[in-house]
C-alpha positions as CSV (number, residue, x, y, z in Angstrom):
1,M,126.7,104.2,98.2
2,P,125.9,102.3,94.9
3,T,125.5,104.2,91.7
4,V,122.3,103.8,89.6
5,Q,121.9,104.9,86.0
6,I,118.8,107.0,85.4
7,S,117.6,108.8,82.4
8,A,118.0,112.6,82.1
9,H,114.2,112.9,82.2
10,V,114.0,111.1,85.6
11,K,116.9,113.0,87.0
12,A,115.2,116.3,86.1
13,L,112.0,115.0,87.8
14,I,114.0,114.2,90.9
15,E,115.8,117.6,90.9
16,R,112.6,119.4,90.5
17,Q,111.0,117.6,93.4
18,V,114.0,118.3,95.6
19,A,113.9,122.0,94.5
20,E,110.2,122.1,95.4
21,G,111.0,120.7,98.9
22,A,109.5,117.2,98.4
23,A,112.8,115.8,99.9
24,A,116.0,117.1,101.5
25,D,118.1,115.8,98.7
26,E,118.2,113.3,95.7
27,G,119.0,110.3,97.9
28,A,116.2,111.0,100.3
29,F,113.8,111.4,97.3
30,I,114.9,108.1,95.8
31,E,114.5,106.3,99.2
32,A,111.0,107.7,99.6
33,A,110.1,106.7,96.1
34,V,111.3,103.2,96.6
35,R,109.6,102.9,100.0
36,N,106.3,104.2,98.5
37,Y,106.6,101.7,95.6
38,T,107.3,98.7,97.8
39,D,104.4,99.7,100.1
40,E,102.2,99.9,97.0
41,I,103.3,96.4,95.9
42,A,102.6,95.0,99.4
43,D,99.2,96.7,99.5
44,N,98.4,95.3,96.1
45,D,99.5,91.8,97.2
46,D,97.4,92.1,100.4
47,A,94.3,93.3,98.4
48,L,94.7,90.5,95.9
49,L,94.9,87.9,98.6
50,A,91.9,89.3,100.4
51,A,89.9,89.3,97.2
52,A,90.9,85.7,96.5
53,Q,89.9,84.7,100.0
54,E,86.6,86.5,99.7
55,G,85.9,84.7,96.4
56,I,86.7,81.4,97.9
57,E,84.5,82.0,100.9
58,A,81.6,83.2,98.6
59,S,81.9,80.1,96.5
60,R,81.8,77.8,99.5
61,R,78.6,79.6,100.7
62,G,77.1,79.1,97.3
63,D,77.1,82.9,96.7
64,F,77.8,82.9,93.0
65,V,76.0,83.2,89.7
66,T,76.1,80.9,86.7
67,I,76.3,82.6,83.4
68,S,74.5,80.7,80.7
69,T,73.8,83.0,77.8
70,P,75.9,85.5,75.7
71,E,73.6,88.3,77.0
72,E,74.3,87.4,80.6
73,Q,78.0,87.3,79.8
74,E,77.9,90.7,78.2
75,A,76.0,92.2,81.2
76,V,78.7,90.8,83.6
77,W,81.5,92.2,81.5
78,K,79.8,95.6,81.4
79,R,79.6,95.6,85.2
80,I,83.2,94.5,85.5
81,W,84.4,97.2,83.1
82,A,82.4,99.9,84.9
83,R,83.9,98.9,88.2
84,A,87.4,98.8,86.8
85,M,86.9,102.4,85.5
86,E,85.8,103.5,89.0
87,L,88.8,101.8,90.6
88,G,91.1,103.4,88.0
89,D,89.7,106.8,88.8
90,D,90.2,106.2,92.5
91,M,93.8,105.1,92.0
92,R,94.6,108.1,89.9
93,A,93.1,110.4,92.6
94,E,95.2,108.7,95.3
95,R,98.6,109.0,93.6
96,T,101.4,110.2,95.9
97,P,103.5,113.2,94.7
98,V,106.4,110.8,93.9
99,N,104.2,108.8,91.6
100,A,102.5,111.8,90.1
101,A,105.8,113.5,89.3
102,D,106.8,110.6,87.1
103,Q,103.6,111.1,85.0
104,R,104.5,114.6,83.8
């Protein structure tokens, strides 16, 4: 099995998760963490492609808004920012134990 260098902090996180029963051993924990991470990347890619396709289709239907003034631009950015904050809250709430452990 290949050897990977990790920091003492990450090693302690892994050991704590194993001790708490999150995985049978360190190798199993690393495999689960990598699997979760690759699934997350794939999910993000799928979501990005779906959003792009949705935007393309909306544009073809004429379902878009032209922003003409600084006030309109500011209003759009406020809506975008508010939605980004909502999505960030949702993402933080959905973190898996593997991801949450790394944030301690």
